[in-house]
Biopython code that builds the backbone (N, CA, C, O; Angstrom):
import numpy as np
from Bio.PDB.StructureBuilder import StructureBuilder

atoms = [
    (1, "MET", "N", (20.876, -15.285, -8.063)),
    (1, "MET", "CA", (21.361, -14.165, -7.275)),
    (1, "MET", "C", (22.614, -14.622, -6.560)),
    (1, "MET", "O", (22.590, -15.568, -5.773)),
    (2, "SER", "N", (23.691, -13.950, -6.838)),
    (2, "SER", "CA", (24.942, -14.322, -6.207)),
    (2, "SER", "C", (25.504, -13.116, -5.472)),
    (2, "SER", "O", (25.618, -12.025, -6.030)),
    (3, "HIS", "N", (25.845, -13.330, -4.231)),
    (3, "HIS", "CA", (26.475, -12.265, -3.458)),
    (3, "HIS", "C", (27.604, -12.887, -2.648)),
    (3, "HIS", "O", (27.412, -13.875, -1.939)),
    (4, "SER", "N", (28.752, -12.303, -2.765)),
    (4, "SER", "CA", (29.855, -12.810, -1.973)),
    (4, "SER", "C", (29.810, -12.182, -0.578)),
    (4, "SER", "O", (29.996, -12.865, 0.429)),
    (5, "HIS", "N", (29.560, -10.873, -0.538)),
    (5, "HIS", "CA", (29.482, -10.190, 0.746)),
    (5, "HIS", "C", (28.846, -8.824, 0.513)),
    (5, "HIS", "O", (29.290, -8.061, -0.345)),
    (6, "ILE", "N", (27.824, -8.529, 1.267)),
    (6, "ILE", "CA", (27.208, -7.211, 1.213)),
    (6, "ILE", "C", (27.422, -6.573, 2.570)),
    (6, "ILE", "O", (27.005, -7.102, 3.600)),
    (7, "ASP", "N", (28.070, -5.443, 2.548)),
    (7, "ASP", "CA", (28.405, -4.753, 3.785)),
    (7, "ASP", "C", (27.186, -3.984, 4.286)),
    (7, "ASP", "O", (26.603, -3.189, 3.549)),
    (8, "VAL", "N", (26.805, -4.220, 5.534)),
    (8, "VAL", "CA", (25.651, -3.548, 6.108)),
    (8, "VAL", "C", (25.904, -2.040, 6.239)),
    (8, "VAL", "O", (24.962, -1.249, 6.211)),
    (9, "ARG", "N", (27.158, -1.649, 6.380)),
    (9, "ARG", "CA", (27.462, -0.208, 6.434)),
    (9, "ARG", "C", (27.145, 0.467, 5.095)),
    (9, "ARG", "O", (26.657, 1.596, 5.064)),
    (10, "TYR", "N", (27.426, -0.227, 3.998)),
    (10, "TYR", "CA", (27.124, 0.312, 2.675)),
    (10, "TYR", "C", (25.612, 0.461, 2.488)),
    (10, "TYR", "O", (25.141, 1.479, 1.981)),
    (11, "VAL", "N", (24.856, -0.559, 2.899)),
    (11, "VAL", "CA", (23.401, -0.496, 2.789)),
    (11, "VAL", "C", (22.857, 0.623, 3.675)),
    (11, "VAL", "O", (21.951, 1.353, 3.270)),
    (12, "ALA", "N", (23.404, 0.759, 4.872)),
    (12, "ALA", "CA", (22.971, 1.826, 5.772)),
    (12, "ALA", "C", (23.272, 3.197, 5.177)),
    (12, "ALA", "O", (22.475, 4.124, 5.325)),
    (13, "LYS", "N", (24.414, 3.334, 4.505)),
    (13, "LYS", "CA", (24.758, 4.604, 3.876)),
    (13, "LYS", "C", (23.762, 4.930, 2.760)),
    (13, "LYS", "O", (23.362, 6.083, 2.606)),
    (14, "LEU", "N", (23.363, 3.921, 1.985)),
    (14, "LEU", "CA", (22.380, 4.143, 0.926)),
    (14, "LEU", "C", (21.035, 4.589, 1.508)),
    (14, "LEU", "O", (20.320, 5.387, 0.902)),
    (15, "ALA", "N", (20.703, 4.064, 2.688)),
    (15, "ALA", "CA", (19.456, 4.418, 3.348)),
    (15, "ALA", "C", (19.614, 5.665, 4.213)),
    (15, "ALA", "O", (18.668, 6.088, 4.878)),
    (16, "ARG", "N", (20.798, 6.244, 4.202)),
    (16, "ARG", "CA", (21.119, 7.438, 4.999)),
    (16, "ARG", "C", (20.879, 7.206, 6.484)),
    (16, "ARG", "O", (20.265, 8.017, 7.177)),
    (17, "LEU", "N", (21.391, 6.064, 6.945)),
    (17, "LEU", "CA", (21.312, 5.706, 8.359)),
    (17, "LEU", "C", (22.710, 5.682, 8.946)),
    (17, "LEU", "O", (23.667, 5.284, 8.282)),
    (18, "GLU", "N", (22.819, 6.104, 10.175)),
    (18, "GLU", "CA", (24.084, 6.000, 10.891)),
    (18, "GLU", "C", (23.985, 4.823, 11.842)),
    (18, "GLU", "O", (23.075, 4.763, 12.669)),
    (19, "LEU", "N", (24.921, 3.883, 11.728)),
    (19, "LEU", "CA", (24.918, 2.714, 12.597)),
    (19, "LEU", "C", (26.161, 2.712, 13.473)),
    (19, "LEU", "O", (27.259, 3.050, 13.029)),
    (20, "SER", "N", (25.964, 2.326, 14.718)),
    (20, "SER", "CA", (27.106, 2.173, 15.614)),
    (20, "SER", "C", (27.760, 0.821, 15.321)),
    (20, "SER", "O", (27.201, -0.002, 14.596)),
    (21, "ASP", "N", (28.938, 0.603, 15.884)),
    (21, "ASP", "CA", (29.631, -0.669, 15.691)),
    (21, "ASP", "C", (28.817, -1.837, 16.252)),
    (21, "ASP", "O", (28.827, -2.932, 15.690)),
    (22, "GLU", "N", (28.112, -1.598, 17.363)),
    (22, "GLU", "CA", (27.273, -2.644, 17.953)),
    (22, "GLU", "C", (26.118, -3.000, 17.019)),
    (22, "GLU", "O", (25.777, -4.173, 16.864)),
    (23, "GLU", "N", (25.519, -1.982, 16.398)),
    (23, "GLU", "CA", (24.418, -2.232, 15.473)),
    (23, "GLU", "C", (24.909, -2.973, 14.225)),
    (23, "GLU", "O", (24.218, -3.854, 13.713)),
    (24, "VAL", "N", (26.088, -2.620, 13.743)),
    (24, "VAL", "CA", (26.654, -3.317, 12.587)),
    (24, "VAL", "C", (26.865, -4.788, 12.930)),
    (24, "VAL", "O", (26.586, -5.666, 12.114)),
    (25, "ALA", "N", (27.356, -5.054, 14.135)),
    (25, "ALA", "CA", (27.586, -6.435, 14.559)),
    (25, "ALA", "C", (26.275, -7.226, 14.646)),
    (25, "ALA", "O", (26.266, -8.437, 14.425)),
    (26, "ILE", "N", (25.194, -6.557, 14.960)),
    (26, "ILE", "CA", (23.885, -7.222, 15.028)),
    (26, "ILE", "C", (23.292, -7.400, 13.631)),
    (26, "ILE", "O", (22.796, -8.475, 13.292)),
    (27, "PHE", "N", (23.346, -6.328, 12.815)),
    (27, "PHE", "CA", (22.637, -6.327, 11.542)),
    (27, "PHE", "C", (23.349, -7.088, 10.430)),
    (27, "PHE", "O", (22.689, -7.583, 9.516)),
    (28, "GLN", "N", (24.665, -7.196, 10.479)),
    (28, "GLN", "CA", (25.387, -7.894, 9.401)),
    (28, "GLN", "C", (24.975, -9.363, 9.299)),
    (28, "GLN", "O", (24.679, -9.823, 8.196)),
    (29, "PRO", "N", (24.943, -10.117, 10.400)),
    (29, "PRO", "CA", (24.478, -11.512, 10.280)),
    (29, "PRO", "C", (23.004, -11.600, 9.857)),
    (29, "PRO", "O", (22.621, -12.525, 9.140)),
    (30, "GLN", "N", (22.183, -10.644, 10.296)),
    (30, "GLN", "CA", (20.771, -10.653, 9.912)),
    (30, "GLN", "C", (20.622, -10.420, 8.412)),
    (30, "GLN", "O", (19.820, -11.088, 7.759)),
    (31, "LEU", "N", (21.383, -9.482, 7.861)),
    (31, "LEU", "CA", (21.338, -9.212, 6.424)),
    (31, "LEU", "C", (21.787, -10.443, 5.638)),
    (31, "LEU", "O", (21.174, -10.799, 4.631)),
    (32, "GLU", "N", (22.836, -11.079, 6.092)),
    (32, "GLU", "CA", (23.322, -12.275, 5.407)),
    (32, "GLU", "C", (22.287, -13.404, 5.471)),
    (32, "GLU", "O", (22.133, -14.146, 4.501)),
    (33, "ALA", "N", (21.575, -13.546, 6.599)),
    (33, "ALA", "CA", (20.536, -14.574, 6.724)),
    (33, "ALA", "C", (19.369, -14.270, 5.782)),
    (33, "ALA", "O", (18.814, -15.184, 5.172)),
    (34, "ILE", "N", (19.002, -13.018, 5.663)),
    (34, "ILE", "CA", (17.921, -12.627, 4.745)),
    (34, "ILE", "C", (18.310, -12.949, 3.310)),
    (34, "ILE", "O", (17.498, -13.481, 2.553)),
    (35, "LEU", "N", (19.534, -12.635, 2.932)),
    (35, "LEU", "CA", (19.981, -12.915, 1.568)),
    (35, "LEU", "C", (20.071, -14.414, 1.294)),
    (35, "LEU", "O", (19.782, -14.855, 0.182)),
    (36, "ARG", "N", (20.469, -15.206, 2.301)),
    (36, "ARG", "CA", (20.482, -16.665, 2.133)),
    (36, "ARG", "C", (19.060, -17.196, 1.943)),
    (36, "ARG", "O", (18.830, -18.098, 1.138)),
    (37, "HIS", "N", (18.130, -16.640, 2.674)),
    (37, "HIS", "CA", (16.738, -17.064, 2.542)),
    (37, "HIS", "C", (16.195, -16.693, 1.157)),
    (37, "HIS", "O", (15.504, -17.497, 0.532)),
    (38, "ALA", "N", (16.498, -15.494, 0.676)),
    (38, "ALA", "CA", (16.072, -15.089, -0.663)),
    (38, "ALA", "C", (16.679, -16.005, -1.716)),
    (38, "ALA", "O", (16.023, -16.346, -2.700)),
    (39, "GLU", "N", (17.915, -16.398, -1.515)),
    (39, "GLU", "CA", (18.576, -17.321, -2.438)),
    (39, "GLU", "C", (17.863, -18.679, -2.427)),
    (39, "GLU", "O", (17.676, -19.288, -3.480)),
    (40, "ALA", "N", (17.474, -19.147, -1.261)),
    (40, "ALA", "CA", (16.759, -20.427, -1.166)),
    (40, "ALA", "C", (15.393, -20.331, -1.846)),
    (40, "ALA", "O", (14.962, -21.280, -2.501)),
    (41, "LEU", "N", (14.711, -19.199, -1.698)),
    (41, "LEU", "CA", (13.414, -19.016, -2.344)),
    (41, "LEU", "C", (13.538, -18.981, -3.862)),
    (41, "LEU", "O", (12.648, -19.452, -4.570)),
    (42, "SER", "N", (14.625, -18.431, -4.358)),
    (42, "SER", "CA", (14.792, -18.338, -5.809)),
    (42, "SER", "C", (15.052, -19.709, -6.429)),
    (42, "SER", "O", (14.917, -19.866, -7.643)),
    (43, "GLN", "N", (15.420, -20.699, -5.624)),
    (43, "GLN", "CA", (15.664, -22.042, -6.127)),
    (43, "GLN", "C", (14.392, -22.885, -6.242)),
    (43, "GLN", "O", (14.416, -23.967, -6.828)),
    (44, "LEU", "N", (13.276, -22.391, -5.680)),
    (44, "LEU", "CA", (12.035, -23.158, -5.699)),
    (44, "LEU", "C", (11.450, -23.227, -7.107)),
    (44, "LEU", "O", (11.556, -22.275, -7.881)),
    (45, "ASP", "N", (10.831, -24.361, -7.428)),
    (45, "ASP", "CA", (10.161, -24.533, -8.717)),
    (45, "ASP", "C", (8.723, -24.024, -8.569)),
    (45, "ASP", "O", (7.926, -24.616, -7.841)),
    (46, "VAL", "N", (8.396, -22.933, -9.256)),
    (46, "VAL", "CA", (7.069, -22.336, -9.163)),
    (46, "VAL", "C", (6.313, -22.420, -10.486)),
    (46, "VAL", "O", (5.388, -21.643, -10.722)),
    (47, "THR", "N", (6.697, -23.346, -11.337)),
    (47, "THR", "CA", (5.989, -23.496, -12.600)),
    (47, "THR", "C", (4.567, -23.958, -12.310)),
    (47, "THR", "O", (4.342, -24.832, -11.474)),
    (48, "GLY", "N", (3.623, -23.363, -13.007)),
    (48, "GLY", "CA", (2.222, -23.710, -12.822)),
    (48, "GLY", "C", (1.544, -22.967, -11.692)),
    (48, "GLY", "O", (0.353, -23.174, -11.455)),
    (49, "ILE", "N", (2.252, -22.120, -10.995)),
    (49, "ILE", "CA", (1.663, -21.334, -9.908)),
    (49, "ILE", "C", (1.471, -19.918, -10.411)),
    (49, "ILE", "O", (2.425, -19.259, -10.824)),
    (50, "GLU", "N", (0.215, -19.449, -10.372)),
    (50, "GLU", "CA", (-0.074, -18.105, -10.850)),
    (50, "GLU", "C", (0.392, -17.068, -9.830)),
    (50, "GLU", "O", (0.274, -17.281, -8.623)),
    (51, "PRO", "N", (0.918, -15.951, -10.315)),
    (51, "PRO", "CA", (1.306, -14.885, -9.386)),
    (51, "PRO", "C", (0.067, -14.293, -8.711)),
    (51, "PRO", "O", (-0.989, -14.166, -9.332)),
    (52, "THR", "N", (0.208, -13.941, -7.459)),
    (52, "THR", "CA", (-0.907, -13.348, -6.723)),
    (52, "THR", "C", (-0.426, -12.144, -5.942)),
    (52, "THR", "O", (0.736, -12.057, -5.547)),
    (53, "ALA", "N", (-1.346, -11.219, -5.729)),
    (53, "ALA", "CA", (-1.041, -10.060, -4.897)),
    (53, "ALA", "C", (-1.416, -10.334, -3.448)),
    (53, "ALA", "O", (-0.846, -9.749, -2.527)),
    (54, "HIS", "N", (-2.392, -11.242, -3.252)),
    (54, "HIS", "CA", (-2.855, -11.576, -1.909)),
    (54, "HIS", "C", (-2.971, -13.098, -1.801)),
    (54, "HIS", "O", (-3.349, -13.751, -2.774)),
    (55, "PRO", "N", (-2.657, -13.668, -0.651)),
    (55, "PRO", "CA", (-2.748, -15.122, -0.514)),
    (55, "PRO", "C", (-4.181, -15.635, -0.469)),
    (55, "PRO", "O", (-4.423, -16.812, -0.736)),
    (56, "ALA", "N", (-5.126, -14.775, -0.138)),
    (56, "ALA", "CA", (-6.532, -15.163, -0.086)),
    (56, "ALA", "C", (-7.341, -14.160, -0.906)),
    (56, "ALA", "O", (-6.900, -13.025, -1.090)),
    (57, "PRO", "N", (-8.508, -14.554, -1.398)),
    (57, "PRO", "CA", (-9.320, -13.608, -2.172)),
    (57, "PRO", "C", (-9.680, -12.373, -1.350)),
    (57, "PRO", "O", (-9.958, -12.473, -0.156)),
    (58, "VAL", "N", (-9.673, -11.224, -1.990)),
    (58, "VAL", "CA", (-10.008, -9.972, -1.329)),
    (58, "VAL", "C", (-11.311, -9.467, -1.921)),
    (58, "VAL", "O", (-11.455, -9.368, -3.140)),
    (59, "PHE", "N", (-12.252, -9.150, -1.056)),
    (59, "PHE", "CA", (-13.554, -8.666, -1.497)),
    (59, "PHE", "C", (-13.753, -7.256, -0.970)),
    (59, "PHE", "O", (-13.239, -6.899, 0.090)),
    (60, "ASP", "N", (-14.509, -6.453, -1.723)),
    (60, "ASP", "CA", (-14.835, -5.109, -1.261)),
    (60, "ASP", "C", (-15.716, -5.203, -0.028)),
    (60, "ASP", "O", (-16.675, -5.974, 0.008)),
    (61, "ARG", "N", (-15.387, -4.428, 0.960)),
    (61, "ARG", "CA", (-16.181, -4.426, 2.179)),
    (61, "ARG", "C", (-17.167, -3.267, 2.197)),
    (61, "ARG", "O", (-17.948, -3.125, 3.138)),
    (62, "MET", "N", (-17.132, -2.445, 1.163)),
    (62, "MET", "CA", (-18.014, -1.285, 1.126)),
    (62, "MET", "C", (-19.189, -1.568, 0.200)),
    (62, "MET", "O", (-19.073, -2.336, -0.755)),
    (63, "ARG", "N", (-20.292, -0.953, 0.486)),
    (63, "ARG", "CA", (-21.462, -1.134, -0.348)),
    (63, "ARG", "C", (-21.272, -0.374, -1.656)),
    (63, "ARG", "O", (-20.408, 0.495, -1.771)),
    (64, "ALA", "N", (-22.085, -0.716, -2.617)),
    (64, "ALA", "CA", (-22.034, -0.002, -3.887)),
    (64, "ALA", "C", (-22.492, 1.433, -3.675)),
    (64, "ALA", "O", (-23.439, 1.684, -2.929)),
    (65, "ASP", "N", (-21.834, 2.355, -4.316)),
    (65, "ASP", "CA", (-22.139, 3.763, -4.136)),
    (65, "ASP", "C", (-23.168, 4.218, -5.175)),
    (65, "ASP", "O", (-22.869, 5.026, -6.054)),
    (66, "VAL", "N", (-24.365, 3.690, -5.053)),
    (66, "VAL", "CA", (-25.458, 4.063, -5.951)),
    (66, "VAL", "C", (-26.673, 4.393, -5.097)),
    (66, "VAL", "O", (-26.895, 3.758, -4.065)),
    (67, "PRO", "N", (-27.455, 5.369, -5.510)),
    (67, "PRO", "CA", (-28.653, 5.694, -4.733)),
    (67, "PRO", "C", (-29.687, 4.582, -4.852)),
    (67, "PRO", "O", (-29.750, 3.875, -5.857)),
    (68, "HIS", "N", (-30.470, 4.447, -3.838)),
    (68, "HIS", "CA", (-31.505, 3.423, -3.833)),
    (68, "HIS", "C", (-32.548, 3.757, -4.892)),
    (68, "HIS", "O", (-33.007, 4.896, -4.976)),
    (69, "ALA", "N", (-32.920, 2.781, -5.690)),
    (69, "ALA", "CA", (-33.822, 3.017, -6.824)),
    (69, "ALA", "C", (-35.209, 3.448, -6.387)),
    (69, "ALA", "O", (-35.903, 4.132, -7.139)),
    (70, "SER", "N", (-35.630, 3.064, -5.188)),
    (70, "SER", "CA", (-36.993, 3.392, -4.768)),
    (70, "SER", "C", (-37.115, 4.795, -4.199)),
    (70, "SER", "O", (-38.230, 5.256, -3.954)),
    (71, "LEU", "N", (-35.999, 5.491, -3.979)),
    (71, "LEU", "CA", (-36.057, 6.842, -3.423)),
    (71, "LEU", "C", (-36.209, 7.869, -4.525)),
    (71, "LEU", "O", (-35.561, 7.779, -5.568)),
    (72, "SER", "N", (-37.051, 8.824, -4.290)),
    (72, "SER", "CA", (-37.230, 9.902, -5.260)),
    (72, "SER", "C", (-36.080, 10.893, -5.122)),
    (72, "SER", "O", (-35.408, 10.906, -4.091)),
    (73, "PRO", "N", (-35.834, 11.734, -6.150)),
    (73, "PRO", "CA", (-34.777, 12.747, -6.025)),
    (73, "PRO", "C", (-34.997, 13.674, -4.839)),
    (73, "PRO", "O", (-34.034, 14.112, -4.209)),
    (74, "ASP", "N", (-36.264, 13.979, -4.524)),
    (74, "ASP", "CA", (-36.537, 14.835, -3.367)),
    (74, "ASP", "C", (-36.118, 14.159, -2.067)),
    (74, "ASP", "O", (-35.599, 14.814, -1.163)),
    (75, "ALA", "N", (-36.341, 12.861, -1.972)),
    (75, "ALA", "CA", (-35.954, 12.127, -0.768)),
    (75, "ALA", "C", (-34.436, 12.056, -0.645)),
    (75, "ALA", "O", (-33.905, 12.090, 0.464)),
    (76, "LEU", "N", (-33.730, 11.956, -1.776)),
    (76, "LEU", "CA", (-32.272, 11.898, -1.736)),
    (76, "LEU", "C", (-31.672, 13.218, -1.277)),
    (76, "LEU", "O", (-30.613, 13.232, -0.649)),
    (77, "LEU", "N", (-32.340, 14.335, -1.584)),
    (77, "LEU", "CA", (-31.823, 15.659, -1.235)),
    (77, "LEU", "C", (-32.390, 16.182, 0.076)),
    (77, "LEU", "O", (-32.095, 17.311, 0.469)),
    (78, "ARG", "N", (-33.189, 15.390, 0.748)),
    (78, "ARG", "CA", (-33.862, 15.859, 1.952)),
    (78, "ARG", "C", (-32.888, 16.375, 3.007)),
    (78, "ARG", "O", (-33.198, 17.354, 3.685)),
    (79, "ASN", "N", (-31.737, 15.757, 3.166)),
    (79, "ASN", "CA", (-30.777, 16.147, 4.207)),
    (79, "ASN", "C", (-29.729, 17.136, 3.708)),
    (79, "ASN", "O", (-28.855, 17.534, 4.479)),
    (80, "ALA", "N", (-29.791, 17.539, 2.456)),
    (80, "ALA", "CA", (-28.818, 18.501, 1.936)),
    (80, "ALA", "C", (-29.067, 19.858, 2.568)),
    (80, "ALA", "O", (-30.210, 20.311, 2.599)),
    (81, "PRO", "N", (-28.028, 20.525, 3.075)),
    (81, "PRO", "CA", (-28.225, 21.808, 3.751)),
    (81, "PRO", "C", (-28.644, 22.918, 2.786)),
    (81, "PRO", "O", (-29.371, 23.828, 3.186)),
    (82, "ASP", "N", (-28.210, 22.865, 1.545)),
    (82, "ASP", "CA", (-28.556, 23.906, 0.574)),
    (82, "ASP", "C", (-28.743, 23.233, -0.780)),
    (82, "ASP", "O", (-27.861, 22.507, -1.240)),
    (83, "GLN", "N", (-29.861, 23.464, -1.407)),
    (83, "GLN", "CA", (-30.134, 22.817, -2.678)),
    (83, "GLN", "C", (-30.915, 23.747, -3.593)),
    (83, "GLN", "O", (-31.634, 24.641, -3.147)),
    (84, "THR", "N", (-30.749, 23.507, -4.870)),
    (84, "THR", "CA", (-31.506, 24.235, -5.880)),
    (84, "THR", "C", (-31.573, 23.390, -7.140)),
    (84, "THR", "O", (-30.593, 22.731, -7.489)),
    (85, "GLN", "N", (-32.680, 23.393, -7.816)),
    (85, "GLN", "CA", (-32.906, 22.665, -9.065)),
    (85, "GLN", "C", (-32.486, 21.194, -8.938)),
    (85, "GLN", "O", (-31.820, 20.655, -9.823)),
    (86, "ALA", "N", (-32.876, 20.558, -7.843)),
    (86, "ALA", "CA", (-32.583, 19.147, -7.570)),
    (86, "ALA", "C", (-31.083, 18.849, -7.546)),
    (86, "ALA", "O", (-30.651, 17.756, -7.913)),
    (87, "GLN", "N", (-30.305, 19.827, -7.115)),
    (87, "GLN", "CA", (-28.859, 19.649, -6.970)),
    (87, "GLN", "C", (-28.420, 20.216, -5.631)),
    (87, "GLN", "O", (-29.037, 21.142, -5.104)),
    (88, "ILE", "N", (-27.362, 19.659, -5.092)),
    (88, "ILE", "CA", (-26.801, 20.159, -3.837)),
    (88, "ILE", "C", (-25.897, 21.333, -4.137)),
    (88, "ILE", "O", (-25.028, 21.241, -5.004)),
    (89, "ARG", "N", (-26.087, 22.436, -3.434)),
    (89, "ARG", "CA", (-25.222, 23.607, -3.595)),
    (89, "ARG", "C", (-24.140, 23.562, -2.528)),
    (89, "ARG", "O", (-24.405, 23.259, -1.365)),
    (90, "VAL", "N", (-22.925, 23.866, -2.941)),
    (90, "VAL", "CA", (-21.799, 23.896, -2.013)),
    (90, "VAL", "C", (-21.103, 25.243, -2.150)),
    (90, "VAL", "O", (-21.183, 25.874, -3.203)),
    (91, "PRO", "N", (-20.418, 25.693, -1.095)),
    (91, "PRO", "CA", (-19.707, 26.967, -1.200)),
    (91, "PRO", "C", (-18.501, 26.857, -2.128)),
    (91, "PRO", "O", (-17.900, 25.794, -2.285)),
    (92, "LYS", "N", (-18.172, 27.990, -2.733)),
    (92, "LYS", "CA", (-16.999, 28.045, -3.611)),
    (92, "LYS", "C", (-15.741, 27.891, -2.759)),
    (92, "LYS", "O", (-15.598, 28.544, -1.725)),
    (93, "VAL", "N", (-14.841, 27.030, -3.196)),
    (93, "VAL", "CA", (-13.621, 26.789, -2.434)),
    (93, "VAL", "C", (-12.364, 27.186, -3.210)),
    (93, "VAL", "O", (-11.259, 27.090, -2.676)),
    (94, "VAL", "N", (-12.513, 27.625, -4.445)),
    (94, "VAL", "CA", (-11.374, 28.027, -5.264)),
    (94, "VAL", "C", (-11.229, 29.540, -5.153)),
    (94, "VAL", "O", (-12.185, 30.286, -5.369)),
    (95, "THR", "N", (-10.033, 29.976, -4.817)),
    (95, "THR", "CA", (-9.795, 31.417, -4.713)),
    (95, "THR", "C", (-9.216, 31.907, -6.028)),
    (95, "THR", "O", (-8.639, 31.135, -6.794)),
    (96, "ASP", "N", (-9.373, 33.181, -6.276)),
    (96, "ASP", "CA", (-8.782, 33.776, -7.472)),
    (96, "ASP", "C", (-7.277, 33.838, -7.312)),
    (96, "ASP", "O", (-6.768, 34.290, -6.286)),
    (97, "ALA", "N", (-6.575, 33.384, -8.325)),
    (97, "ALA", "CA", (-5.119, 33.352, -8.238)),
    (97, "ALA", "C", (-4.506, 34.418, -9.112)),
    (97, "ALA", "O", (-3.283, 34.542, -9.167)),
]
sb = StructureBuilder()
sb.init_structure("model")
sb.init_model(0)
sb.init_chain("A")
sb.init_seg("    ")
for serial, (resi, resn, name, xyz) in enumerate(atoms, 1):
    if name == "N":
        sb.init_residue(resn, " ", resi, " ")
    sb.init_atom(name, np.array(xyz, "f"), 0.0, 1.0, " ", f" {name:<3s}", serial, name[0])
structure = sb.get_structure()
């Protein structure tokens, strides 16, 4: 990655942001520092390192969404406000178009 100079005003225009002269003076060195850091990262040897989406393993925190095997269908529907033929009835929510 080679960049001679990236103007922060140009980047702000692409992002549809209006920057004052004071903000440009603050953000231009920050943008250049970020690009220097990205350049340094691109020089690292990462052979043998597998790509990851997360630095640590991610596990599901939710329980499996399956009914308990020991409960009968009647017990599963006990709290349903309206039921028929061992199914939960819900009001129609689609209107005629």
